[in-house]
Each structure stands twice: as structure tokens, then as C-alpha cells.
C-alpha positions as CSV (number, residue, x, y, z in Angstrom):
1,M,-55.4,4.4,16.2
2,K,-53.9,0.6,16.5
3,K,-51.5,-0.6,14.5
4,S,-51.9,-3.7,12.1
5,K,-49.8,-7.0,13.2
6,P,-48.2,-6.2,9.1
7,F,-46.9,-3.1,9.8
8,I,-45.0,-4.5,13.3
9,I,-43.3,-6.5,11.4
10,I,-42.4,-4.4,8.9
11,L,-41.3,-2.2,11.5
12,S,-39.0,-4.3,13.7
13,I,-37.2,-5.9,10.1
14,T,-36.4,-2.6,9.1
15,V,-35.0,-1.4,12.5
16,I,-32.6,-5.0,13.0
17,I,-31.2,-4.1,9.4
18,S,-30.1,-0.8,10.1
19,S,-28.6,-2.1,13.7
20,T,-26.7,-4.8,11.8
21,V,-25.7,-2.1,9.6
22,I,-24.3,0.2,12.3
23,Y,-22.9,-2.8,14.5
24,F,-20.7,-3.6,11.2
25,K,-19.5,-0.5,10.9
26,K,-19.0,0.9,14.1
27,Y,-16.6,-2.3,14.6
28,N,-14.8,-2.7,10.9
29,A,-17.0,-6.2,9.8
30,I,-17.8,-4.8,6.9
31,P,-17.1,-8.2,4.4
32,T,-15.0,-8.2,1.6
33,D,-17.6,-7.9,-0.7
34,S,-19.0,-4.7,0.4
35,V,-15.3,-2.7,0.5
36,E,-17.1,0.6,-1.1
37,A,-19.4,1.3,2.0
38,T,-15.8,2.1,3.7
39,S,-13.9,3.2,0.1
40,V,-12.5,7.0,0.6
41,E,-12.6,9.9,-1.8
42,R,-9.3,11.4,-2.3
43,K,-8.7,14.3,-5.0
44,A,-4.8,14.4,-6.1
45,E,-3.7,15.3,-9.2
46,L,-2.6,11.3,-9.3
47,S,-2.3,8.8,-6.6
48,F,-0.7,5.2,-6.6
49,F,-0.3,2.2,-4.9
50,V,3.7,0.4,-5.1
51,L,3.9,-2.7,-4.1
52,G,7.1,-4.5,-3.7
53,D,7.5,-8.5,-2.7
54,V,4.7,-10.2,-3.4
55,H,6.5,-13.4,-4.4
56,G,3.4,-15.2,-5.4
57,N,1.5,-15.3,-1.8
58,I,-1.8,-14.8,-3.3
59,D,-3.9,-14.8,0.6
60,K,-1.1,-11.8,1.1
61,L,-2.0,-10.6,-1.9
62,N,-5.6,-10.6,-1.5
63,K,-5.5,-8.5,2.1
64,A,-3.5,-5.6,0.4
65,I,-5.6,-5.2,-2.5
66,V,-8.6,-5.0,-0.6
67,D,-7.1,-3.3,2.1
68,M,-5.7,-0.3,-0.5
69,Y,-9.5,-0.4,-2.1
70,S,-10.4,0.9,1.2
71,E,-7.8,3.8,1.6
72,N,-8.8,5.3,-1.8
73,K,-10.8,3.2,-4.3
74,N,-10.3,5.8,-7.4
75,V,-6.5,5.3,-7.1
76,D,-5.2,5.9,-10.6
77,A,-2.2,3.4,-11.3
78,L,-0.9,0.3,-9.0
79,I,2.9,-0.5,-9.4
80,L,4.0,-4.5,-8.6
81,N,7.8,-3.4,-8.6
82,G,9.2,-6.6,-9.0
83,D,9.0,-10.2,-7.0
84,N,5.9,-10.5,-8.2
85,V,6.4,-14.5,-8.5
86,D,8.8,-16.4,-6.4
87,Q,10.0,-18.1,-9.7
88,G,9.2,-17.4,-13.0
89,T,7.6,-20.6,-14.0
90,P,3.8,-20.1,-16.7
91,S,1.9,-21.9,-13.7
92,Q,3.5,-19.6,-10.6
93,Y,2.7,-16.8,-13.1
94,E,-1.2,-17.9,-13.8
95,A,-1.4,-18.2,-10.0
96,L,-0.6,-14.7,-9.8
97,K,-2.6,-13.4,-12.8
98,S,-5.7,-15.1,-12.0
99,T,-5.7,-13.6,-8.8
100,L,-5.2,-9.7,-9.9
101,D,-8.0,-11.0,-12.1
102,R,-10.8,-12.1,-9.5
103,N,-10.1,-8.8,-7.9
104,K,-10.4,-6.4,-11.4
105,K,-13.3,-4.3,-9.6
106,Y,-10.8,-2.9,-6.6
107,L,-7.7,-2.5,-8.9
108,P,-6.8,1.3,-10.6
109,K,-7.1,0.2,-14.6
110,I,-3.6,1.0,-14.9
111,V,-1.3,-2.1,-13.6
112,I,2.4,-1.8,-14.5
113,K,4.6,-4.7,-13.7
114,N,8.1,-4.7,-13.3
115,I,10.4,-8.1,-13.1
116,G,13.0,-8.6,-10.2
117,N,15.7,-11.0,-9.6
118,H,13.3,-14.2,-9.0
119,E,10.9,-14.0,-11.5
120,Y,14.4,-16.2,-13.3
121,F,14.6,-18.3,-10.6
122,D,13.2,-22.2,-11.4
123,Y,15.0,-24.2,-8.1
124,I,14.7,-27.0,-9.4
125,K,17.0,-26.3,-12.5
126,G,19.3,-23.9,-11.1
127,Q,21.4,-21.8,-13.0
128,N,20.1,-20.5,-16.4
129,G,21.8,-20.7,-19.8
130,P,20.8,-18.5,-23.1
131,E,17.6,-20.5,-23.5
132,E,16.8,-20.4,-19.7
133,L,17.0,-16.8,-19.7
134,N,15.1,-16.0,-22.9
135,N,12.5,-18.1,-21.7
136,F,11.9,-16.3,-18.4
137,K,12.0,-13.1,-20.0
138,N,8.9,-14.5,-22.1
139,N,6.9,-15.6,-19.3
140,Y,7.2,-11.9,-17.9
141,Y,6.1,-10.7,-21.4
142,D,3.2,-12.6,-21.7
143,F,2.1,-12.0,-17.9
144,S,3.2,-7.7,-18.1
145,G,2.0,-7.5,-21.5
146,E,5.5,-5.2,-21.8
147,K,8.1,-6.0,-25.0
148,S,10.9,-5.5,-22.1
149,V,12.0,-5.9,-19.3
150,Y,12.4,-2.5,-19.4
151,H,9.7,0.3,-20.7
152,D,7.9,3.8,-19.4
153,K,3.8,4.9,-19.3
154,W,2.9,8.4,-18.6
155,I,0.2,8.6,-16.2
156,N,-2.0,11.8,-15.6
157,G,0.9,13.6,-16.6
158,Y,3.4,12.0,-14.9
159,H,6.4,10.3,-16.4
160,F,6.8,6.4,-14.8
161,I,9.9,5.0,-15.8
162,S,10.7,1.5,-15.0
163,L,13.9,-0.6,-15.1
164,G,14.6,-4.0,-14.7
165,S,17.9,-6.7,-14.9
166,E,19.0,-8.4,-18.0
167,S,21.5,-10.7,-17.3
168,D,20.0,-12.0,-14.0
169,N,21.3,-15.8,-12.3
170,M,23.7,-17.2,-15.0
171,K,27.3,-18.7,-14.4
172,G,29.2,-15.6,-13.5
173,L,26.3,-13.1,-13.5
174,S,25.1,-12.1,-9.2
175,A,21.6,-14.6,-9.0
176,T,20.3,-11.2,-6.9
177,S,21.5,-8.2,-8.5
178,A,20.8,-6.0,-11.2
179,T,21.9,-5.8,-14.2
180,L,21.5,-3.4,-16.3
181,S,22.6,-3.1,-20.4
182,K,24.6,-0.6,-21.9
183,E,21.1,-0.2,-24.4
184,Q,19.5,-0.3,-21.1
185,L,21.2,2.5,-19.4
186,S,21.5,4.6,-23.2
187,W,17.8,4.3,-22.5
188,L,17.0,5.6,-19.7
189,K,18.7,9.1,-20.5
190,V,16.7,10.0,-23.4
191,K,13.7,8.7,-21.6
192,L,14.7,11.2,-18.6
193,G,15.3,14.2,-20.9
194,E,11.7,13.4,-22.4
195,K,8.8,16.5,-21.4
196,Y,11.0,16.7,-18.3
197,E,9.9,20.3,-16.4
198,N,12.1,21.6,-14.0
199,R,10.5,20.5,-10.9
200,K,7.9,18.0,-11.4
201,P,8.9,14.6,-10.4
202,V,9.9,11.5,-12.4
203,F,9.0,8.3,-11.2
204,V,11.7,5.7,-11.7
205,F,11.2,1.7,-10.5
206,L,13.6,-1.0,-10.2
207,H,13.7,-4.2,-8.1
208,Q,17.5,-3.9,-6.3
209,H,18.1,-1.4,-4.6
210,L,20.7,1.2,-4.2
211,N,21.5,1.4,-1.2
212,T,20.2,-0.2,2.4
213,S,20.4,-1.1,6.8
214,I,21.7,-4.8,5.2
215,Q,25.7,-4.5,5.4
216,G,27.4,-5.8,2.1
217,W,24.4,-6.5,-0.1
218,T,24.7,-5.2,-3.7
219,G,21.6,-4.0,-5.5
220,V,22.6,-3.1,-9.0
221,V,26.0,-3.9,-10.7
222,Q,26.0,-0.9,-12.6
223,R,25.1,1.6,-9.5
224,K,27.2,4.2,-10.3
225,E,26.7,5.0,-14.4
226,L,23.0,4.1,-13.3
227,V,23.5,7.2,-10.1
228,D,25.6,9.1,-13.3
229,I,22.7,8.8,-15.0
230,L,19.9,9.5,-11.9
231,S,22.1,13.0,-10.6
232,K,21.3,15.1,-13.3
233,Y,17.6,14.8,-12.4
234,P,16.7,16.3,-8.6
235,D,13.8,15.5,-9.6
236,V,13.7,12.0,-9.8
237,I,12.2,9.8,-7.5
238,L,13.7,6.3,-7.8
239,F,11.6,3.5,-6.2
240,T,13.2,0.5,-5.0
241,S,12.2,-3.4,-3.5
242,H,14.0,-6.4,-2.7
243,T,15.4,-6.1,0.6
244,H,12.1,-7.0,2.6
245,V,13.6,-4.5,5.4
246,L,10.8,-2.5,7.2
247,L,9.3,0.5,6.2
248,S,10.1,1.9,10.0
249,I,14.0,1.5,9.3
250,D,14.4,2.0,5.6
251,N,12.4,4.2,4.1
252,I,13.1,8.1,2.5
253,K,16.8,9.3,1.4
254,L,16.6,12.6,0.2
255,N,19.2,14.4,-1.9
256,Q,21.2,11.6,-3.8
257,P,20.8,14.5,-5.2
258,F,17.3,12.4,-6.8
259,S,15.3,10.6,-3.9
260,I,15.0,7.2,-3.0
261,V,11.8,4.9,-1.8
262,H,12.3,1.3,-0.7
263,T,8.4,0.2,-0.4
264,G,9.4,-2.3,2.0
265,A,7.4,-5.6,0.9
266,V,4.0,-8.0,1.2
267,T,4.7,-11.8,1.4
268,Y,7.5,-11.1,4.7
269,S,10.0,-8.6,6.0
270,I,12.9,-8.1,7.4
271,L,14.4,-6.4,10.5
272,P,18.5,-5.8,9.9
273,E,20.7,-7.6,13.0
274,N,25.0,-6.9,11.8
275,Y,25.5,-9.3,9.0
276,K,22.7,-11.3,10.1
277,V,18.8,-10.5,9.2
278,K,15.4,-11.7,11.5
279,R,12.7,-12.9,8.9
280,L,8.9,-11.1,10.2
281,Y,6.5,-13.0,8.3
282,D,3.1,-11.8,10.5
283,E,4.2,-8.6,8.1
284,S,3.1,-7.1,4.6
285,Q,4.1,-3.9,3.8
286,G,3.8,-0.9,0.8
287,L,3.5,2.4,-0.5
288,Y,0.2,4.9,-1.0
289,V,1.6,7.8,-2.8
290,E,-0.2,11.3,-4.1
291,V,1.0,14.1,-6.3
292,N,0.3,16.7,-6.0
293,G,2.6,19.4,-8.8
294,N,5.8,19.6,-7.6
295,K,4.8,18.1,-3.9
296,T,4.4,14.0,-3.2
297,V,3.5,12.6,-0.3
298,I,4.5,9.1,0.6
299,N,2.7,6.4,2.9
300,G,4.1,3.4,4.3
301,R,1.0,1.2,4.3
302,D,1.1,-2.1,7.2
303,F,-1.5,-4.0,5.2
304,A,-1.0,-6.7,8.6
305,K,-2.6,-4.2,10.4
306,K,-3.9,-1.9,8.3
307,T,-2.5,1.0,9.1
308,W,-0.4,4.4,8.8
309,I,4.2,3.4,9.4
310,F,4.9,6.6,8.6
311,S,4.3,9.9,6.5
312,K,6.8,11.6,4.4
313,E,6.4,15.1,2.1
314,I,9.5,15.3,-1.2
315,S,9.3,18.5,-2.9
316,K,11.6,20.5,-5.3
């Protein structure tokens, strides 16, 4: 039986559309607003991404968010682990906030925003006095929704504890190292014991590092006091950023007796060379974490190349 022309036209259009979809899927050419089509369904008791050192780089943050969503659209949380802006001014926070708002459909409901050292910088003003310090903290509070530079949250029955430097870039103090008050350290002791269960991980976050492959770079003024507190809890997994070192070089250190995880950096990476560092501006890295009971699997992600750097398990 002879087919009508309208039928043939409709059939042809259907074939063209189907072929186009197959092409886009095959060559990973799916546009950003259709990222849902490539999202992977993953099952874990808890999953989260950790991004350090965005430094207000909106373009790289956009790419990291879309790439994260393509890997797990049902992730429970995103942790922004300090140096989220390059300077802690209201205009830089507003640009970052607008970016997060525009990407809201790709983000989990829980976004934890920690403080770093660059949140205390305004290159024009130089060192901070007491008034400038309070202004920077208030700018951070407005952005993060927190009431302190240290805070905690429970997610799916797991404890997330965020620490933060309190007196950066002031006369007589370091502009880069974390300064933790006695009050904050006492608060940490209480929080670590809260609903503590043996062999269940507790996730602690601090922008500054405890150790690094960059020689001679101090990360925390009260390093000894902090290590003494954390050492009483071998199930702690401490996430630090700050150094920008490539994840292929620095990633996970076990049995400290707690675990230390370097997050990598979104805006650029560093290759240590003796006492010098080489900045790699084409790099953009972060972490994806899955947790089941006492088993935590940490994966290093290259957002620029859309590839995995490492995958390691921490279990007690």
C-alpha cells in the first residue's frame, strides 16, 4: 500500500531526532541544561563533594558543579572548604552567591560554607585592625548563614564539624596560618564526643593544612593542641585545603592516628619543587566521598579533564 507524504515526512523527522540524540550521547555533547540525562544514580548511606580554594573563579566553579551533578545528582551535601572568595568583600560574596543560586538545580540542599584565610583579605586595605576583622567575619556570616567561623551539622546520622581561623591578617599574626582560640578548641572537644560511636567516621573540616609537601609552610598556629585533641578519635577524617597541591601528589594520610585528606583546589593547582612552587592554572580538582557505615571511599576528581585521579578507602 502506498504511504502518504505526511507520513513519510513525520517518519523522516523522527529518524533525524533519534539520530541526533544518539550522536550527542555518544560524543558527550549534551548541553549544560540537559545534564540530567547523563547523571548517574548512586546508592550510599551518605555522599558528598568537597571543594577547596575556589577563590571566586566563577567559570571553574560552574564547570565543577555541572561535572559533580553528572556524577551523582542525588548527593547529600557540598562542602566549600574555605578561600571561596579571593577577597572577603561584599561584592565578591555576591558574585559567588549569584553563581550558586543560578546553579541551584544542580546542587544538593545542604551546602556547608567554611572560612579560609582569603575571606580576611582586602588587598587595597592591607592588614586588619579589630574593626576590619569584625567586618570580614560579618561578610562571611551573611554569605554562609552561620553565626560563628566554627560550626557543625548532622547529615544522615554523620557528624560534620567545621573549624575556622579567627584572627587572620592582623599585626603580629600570620596572614595565612589558622589561629584557633581556646574557646574553639574546647568547643571541638565537646563536639567530638557528641553521640560518638566507635568505628563510625566523624568528618572535620579546616581550610588550613596540618602537613604538606610544600617545605617550610606552616598551616595552623595551634597545630600541637589540635593534633592532641583529634588523636583521641582515630575515626576522625580531617579535610584540609589551602596548599593547592595536586591530588596526585598529596591526597590521604592514614594513622595520624586519625586520617587527613587533602581536597585539592578548584581555581589552580600547585606542583611543589623543593622550596619553590609551580602554579598550574589549567587544573581544577576536588573530592567525591561515599560513606557506608565504617567504610569511607574518597575519590579525587579532575573537573577540567572530567576524569578520576585516585580512589582510596578508609575503614576502621
